C-alpha positions in Angstrom: 42.8 -69.1 58.9 44.3 -67.2 56.0 41.4 -68.3 53.6 38.9 -67.2 56.3 40.5 -63.7 56.5 40.6 -63.4 52.7 36.9 -64.4 52.4 35.9 -61.9 55.0 37.8 -59.1 53.1 36.1 -60.2 49.9 32.7 -60.1 51.5 33.3 -56.7 53.1 34.5 -55.3 49.7 31.5 -56.8 48.0 29.1 -55.4 50.6 30.8 -52.0 51.1 32.4 -51.4 47.7 32.3 -47.6 47.8 33.6 -47.4 51.3 36.4 -49.9 50.4 37.5 -47.9 47.4 37.4 -44.6 49.4 39.7 -46.1 52.0 42.1 -47.5 49.4 42.3 -44.1 47.6 42.7 -42.2 50.9 45.6 -44.6 51.9 47.2 -44.1 48.5 47.0 -40.3 48.8 48.7 -40.5 52.2 51.9 -41.6 50.4 52.1 -38.0 48.9 50.7 -36.1 51.9 51.9 -38.0 55.0 49.4 -38.3 57.9 49.6 -35.5 60.4 47.4 -33.5 62.7 46.2 -31.5 59.8 44.1 -34.4 58.6 41.5 -33.5 61.3 40.9 -30.2 59.6 39.9 -32.0 56.4 36.8 -33.5 58.1 33.5 -31.5 58.1 32.5 -32.5 61.7 29.3 -30.6 61.5 28.0 -32.5 58.5 29.0 -35.8 60.0 27.4 -34.9 63.3 24.1 -34.0 61.7 24.2 -36.9 59.3 24.8 -39.5 62.1 22.1 -37.9 64.2 19.5 -38.1 61.4 20.5 -41.7 60.6 19.9 -42.7 64.2 16.6 -40.8 64.4 15.3 -42.3 61.1 16.3 -45.8 62.1 14.4 -45.3 65.3 11.3 -44.2 63.4 11.6 -47.1 61.1 11.9 -49.6 63.9 8.7 -48.3 65.6 6.8 -48.9 62.4 5.5 -45.3 62.2 6.0 -44.9 58.4 4.4 -48.2 57.7 1.4 -47.2 59.8 1.1 -43.8 58.0 1.3 -45.5 54.6 -1.3 -48.2 55.5 -3.8 -45.5 56.6 -3.3 -43.6 53.3 -4.0 -46.7 51.3 -7.3 -47.5 52.9 -9.4 -45.5 50.4 -7.7 -46.5 47.1 -10.1 -48.2 44.7 -8.1 -48.3 41.4 -4.6 -49.6 40.7 -3.4 -46.1 39.5 -4.6 -44.6 42.8 -2.7 -47.3 44.7 0.5 -46.8 42.7 0.2 -43.1 43.1 0.0 -43.3 46.9 3.0 -45.7 47.0 5.1 -43.6 44.7 4.4 -40.3 46.3 4.9 -41.6 49.8 8.6 -42.0 48.6 8.6 -38.7 46.9 7.4 -36.5 49.8 8.8 -38.6 52.7 12.3 -38.6 51.2 12.4 -34.8 51.6 12.4 -35.3 55.4 13.6 -38.9 56.1 16.2 -39.2 53.2 15.9 -41.2 50.1 17.6 -44.3 51.6 15.1 -44.5 54.6 12.1 -43.8 52.3 13.1 -46.8 50.1 14.0 -49.1 53.0 10.6 -48.3 54.5 8.2 -48.2 51.5 9.6 -50.7 49.0 9.0 -53.7 51.3 5.7 -52.2 52.2 4.9 -52.0 48.4 5.8 -55.6 47.8 3.4 -56.7 50.6 0.6 -54.4 49.4 0.8 -55.4 45.7 1.0 -59.1 46.5 -2.0 -58.8 48.8 -4.0 -57.1 46.0 -2.8 -59.7 43.4 -1.1 -57.0 41.3 2.3 -58.5 40.9 2.5 -57.2 37.3 2.6 -53.7 38.6 5.6 -54.5 40.9 8.5 -53.5 38.6 7.1 -50.2 37.3 5.9 -49.2 40.8 9.3 -49.9 42.5 11.2 -48.2 39.7 9.1 -45.1 40.0 9.4 -45.2 43.8 13.2 -45.3 43.4 13.1 -42.3 41.0 10.7 -40.5 43.3 12.9 -41.0 46.4 16.1 -40.0 44.6 14.6 -36.9 43.1 12.1 -35.9 45.8 15.0 -35.9 48.3 16.8 -33.2 46.4 14.3 -30.6 47.5 15.6 -30.2 51.1 18.9 -29.9 52.8 18.2 -33.1 54.8 16.8 -35.1 51.9 20.1 -36.9 51.1 23.8 -36.8 52.2 25.1 -34.7 49.3 22.5 -32.0 50.0 23.3 -31.9 53.7 27.0 -31.5 52.9 26.6 -28.9 50.2 24.1 -26.9 52.3 26.7 -26.6 55.0 29.3 -25.5 52.5 27.0 -23.0 50.7 26.1 -21.0 53.9 22.7 -20.1 52.4 19.2 -20.1 54.0 17.0 -23.1 53.8 14.6 -21.1 51.5 17.4 -20.1 49.1 18.6 -23.7 49.0 15.1 -25.1 48.2 14.5 -22.4 45.5 17.5 -23.7 43.5 16.0 -27.2 43.2 12.3 -26.3 43.2 12.0 -26.2 39.3 13.5 -29.7 39.0 11.3 -31.0 41.8 8.2 -29.7 40.0 9.3 -31.3 36.7 9.8 -34.6 38.5 6.4 -34.4 40.1 4.8 -34.0 36.7 6.9 -36.7 35.1 5.9 -39.1 37.9 2.2 -38.3 37.3 2.5 -39.0 33.6 4.5 -42.2 34.2 1.8 -43.6 36.5 -0.9 -42.9 34.0 1.1 -44.8 31.3 1.2 -48.0 33.4 -0.7 -50.9 31.7 -3.8 -52.0 33.5 -3.9 -48.9 35.6 -7.7 -48.9 35.7 -8.0 -52.3 37.4 -10.0 -52.3 40.6 -8.1 -53.1 43.8 -8.8 -53.5 47.4 -5.7 -52.7 49.4 -5.6 -54.5 52.8 -4.1 -52.5 55.6 -0.6 -53.7 56.2 0.4 -53.5 59.9 4.0 -53.6 61.1 5.5 -55.6 63.9 5.1 -53.3 66.8 5.8 -53.4 70.5 3.1 -52.5 72.9 1.4 -49.3 71.8 2.3 -47.1 74.8 6.0 -47.9 74.5 6.0 -47.3 70.8 4.2 -43.9 71.2 6.8 -42.8 73.8 9.6 -43.6 71.4 7.9 -41.8 68.5 7.5 -38.7 70.7 11.2 -38.9 71.7 12.3 -39.3 68.0 10.0 -36.5 66.9 11.5 -34.1 69.5 15.0 -35.1 68.3 14.0 -34.6 64.7 12.7 -31.0 65.5 16.1 -30.4 67.2 17.8 -31.7 64.1 15.9 -29.2 61.9 17.0 -26.4 64.3 20.6 -27.5 63.8 20.2 -27.5 60.0 18.7 -24.0 60.3 21.9 -23.0 62.3 19.9 -22.2 65.4 21.5 -24.9 67.6 25.1 -26.2 67.5 25.5 -29.7 66.0 27.2 -31.2 69.0 24.1 -30.4 71.1 22.0 -32.5 68.7 24.5 -35.4 68.6 24.8 -35.5 72.4 21.0 -35.4 72.8 20.5 -38.2 70.3 23.2 -40.5 71.7 22.1 -40.0 75.3 18.4 -40.3 74.6 18.7 -43.4 72.4 21.2 -45.1 74.8 18.7 -44.7 77.6 15.4 -45.4 75.8 16.1 -47.5 72.6 19.8 -48.6 72.6 19.1 -51.4 70.1 18.6 -48.8 67.4 22.3 -47.9 67.6 23.2 -51.5 66.7 21.1 -51.5 63.5 22.3 -48.1 62.1 24.5 -48.5 58.9 27.6 -46.6 59.8 29.4 -47.3 56.5 28.2 -44.0 55.1 29.9 -42.0 57.9 33.3 -43.8 57.3 32.9 -43.3 53.6 32.6 -39.5 54.2 35.7 -39.6 56.4 37.7 -41.4 53.8 36.7 -39.1 51.1 37.4 -36.0 53.2 40.9 -37.3 53.7 41.3 -38.0 50.0 40.0 -34.6 49.0 42.1 -32.8 51.6 45.3 -34.6 50.3 44.4 -33.9 46.7 43.9 -30.3 47.5 47.5 -30.2 48.9 48.9 -31.5 45.7 49.3 -28.4 43.5 49.3 -30.0 40.1 46.4 -32.3 40.9 44.4 -29.4 42.3 45.0 -27.3 39.2 44.1 -30.1 36.9 40.9 -31.0 38.6 39.9 -27.3 39.0 40.4 -26.7 35.3 38.2 -29.8 34.4 35.4 -28.8 36.8 35.3 -25.0 36.5 32.4 -23.8 34.4 31.2 -27.4 33.7 30.0 -28.3 37.2 26.6 -29.6 36.2 27.8 -31.9 33.4 30.9 -33.1 35.2 28.9 -33.9 38.3 26.3 -35.8 36.3 29.0 -37.8 34.4 31.0 -38.5 37.6 27.9 -39.7 39.4 27.3 -42.4 36.7 30.5 -44.1 37.7 31.1 -43.4 41.4 27.5 -42.4 42.5 26.5 -38.9 43.4 27.6 -38.8 47.1 31.3 -39.5 46.4 31.1 -37.3 43.3 29.9 -34.4 45.5 32.7 -34.9 48.0 35.3 -35.2 45.3 34.3 -32.3 43.1 33.3 -29.8 45.9 37.0 -29.2 46.7 37.7 -28.0 43.2 35.0 -25.5 42.4 33.4 -22.4 44.0 30.1 -22.8 42.0 28.4 -25.0 44.5 25.0 -24.1 43.2 25.7 -25.7 39.9 27.4 -28.7 41.6 24.2 -29.1 43.7 22.1 -29.3 40.6 24.5 -31.7 38.9 24.8 -34.2 41.7 21.1 -34.4 42.3 20.3 -34.9 38.6 23.2 -37.2 38.5 21.4 -39.6 40.8 19.6 -40.7 37.6 21.2 -42.7 34.8 23.2 -45.8 35.7 22.4 -48.3 38.3 25.0 -47.0 40.7 24.4 -43.2 40.1 22.6 -43.2 43.4 23.5 -45.8 46.0 19.9 -45.7 47.2 18.9 -47.4 44.0 20.6 -50.5 45.2 18.2 -50.7 48.1 15.2 -51.1 45.8 17.0 -53.6 43.6 18.1 -55.8 46.5 14.6 -55.9 47.9 13.1 -56.8 44.6 15.8 -59.3 43.5 15.5 -61.1 46.9 11.8 -61.6 46.3 11.7 -62.1 42.5 15.2 -63.2 41.5 14.1 -64.7 38.2 13.0 -61.3 36.8 15.8 -59.1 38.1 17.3 -58.7 34.6 13.9 -57.3 33.4 13.9 -54.9 36.4 17.4 -53.6 35.6 16.6 -53.1 31.9 13.4 -51.1 32.6 15.1 -49.3 35.5 17.9 -48.1 33.1 15.4 -47.0 30.4 13.2 -45.0 32.8 16.3 -43.4 34.5 17.8 -42.3 31.2 14.5 -40.8 29.9 14.1 -38.8 33.2 17.7 -37.7 33.1 17.4 -36.4 29.5 14.2 -34.5 30.3 15.7 -32.9 33.4 18.9 -31.9 31.6 16.7 -30.3 29.0 14.8 -28.6 31.8 18.1 -27.3 33.2 19.1 -25.9 29.8 15.7 -24.2 29.5 15.9 -22.7 33.1 19.4 -21.4 32.5 
C-alpha cells in the first residue's frame, strides 16, 4: 500500500513537474504568510476563466478533427518537399495565434508524422518538427490568446488588442523570415512529393458540424471577452453549460494541470509580495532588466512560470512580455509546449531522440541570438 502511494506520487511528479514544484513552493511560502481569506485576492480569476474556457473550446475543436481537415486540404496541392514542409510549419505558426501553441503542436505534429511517413520523407521529420515547434512558440506570441503568458499579461497591461500586437509584431516578422530561410536550407528540399490526404477519425458529419458551429460561437464569445466587451464569467458559464449538454466527454480530456499551476504560482507570488525583504530583493533584480531576466528565468523554469513570478515585481510589463516570449527559445524546457513535440517524436522514433534534442537546441539557440539582436536593434 505504502509503495503504491509512493509510486503514484513519483509518477505524478514526473508527469506534472512544474505543477508539483509550484505546489511545494506555495506550501513553503505559507509558513511565512499563513493561509487566510486574503489568498483569494491573489488569484486572477479573469485570466483563469478565459484560459479554462479557451482550453475547453480548443480541445473540442481538436476532438472534431477540424484542424486536421483544414491541414489536409491545404496539403493537396504540394508538389515539392519544401512546399510540404512550408505548409506544415506555417500551419503551426498561424494557427498558434488563435488556438495556442500547445494545441497547434498537439494537432499538427502527429499530423506531420503521418504525412511525411506517407510521402516516404522520414529524413525531413526532425527538421520539420523542430521548425514547427519554433513556429508555434513564436507565432503564438503575436496575440493575447496565443499562449498562457500573453493572456495573463494582456489582462495586467490593460491595453487594447492592437497595442498589444504592435509590441510583438517586429519579432513575429523576424520569426517569419527566419522560418522561410530555415525551410530553404533543409537538405533535399527539392524532392518531389505526393501528399496523401490525411483524414481524422470523425463522427457522423452532421453531428461534427453541429459541434464545430457550437465551438465557433463560443470562440467568438471568447474573443469578445478578451476584448473586454463581455464579462469572463458569462463566457465560462456558456462554455460549461454548452459542452455539458452537447459534448461532455471533452471536459474529461482537458488538461487541467495548467490551471492548478497558475493557482499555485498566484499563491506563491502573493505571499512573496507580502514579504518585504523578498519583494525588495526581487524588484531590484528585475527592475530595468526585465527582458534579460525573463529570458534567463525561462531557460530554467519555462516562460509561463517565469511570467507569473516576475510580473509581481516590475511595472514594465511591456518589456516582460517581450522577454518571456523570446524566452520560449533556448533550452528544452524554456517553453513547456516544446515537450509536446518531443514526446510525440520520441514515442515514434525513440532511437533518434538524442539527435532530435541536439538539433532542437542548436536551432533554438540560433533563433534566440538573432531575436535578441533584433530586440537590441529595435530598442
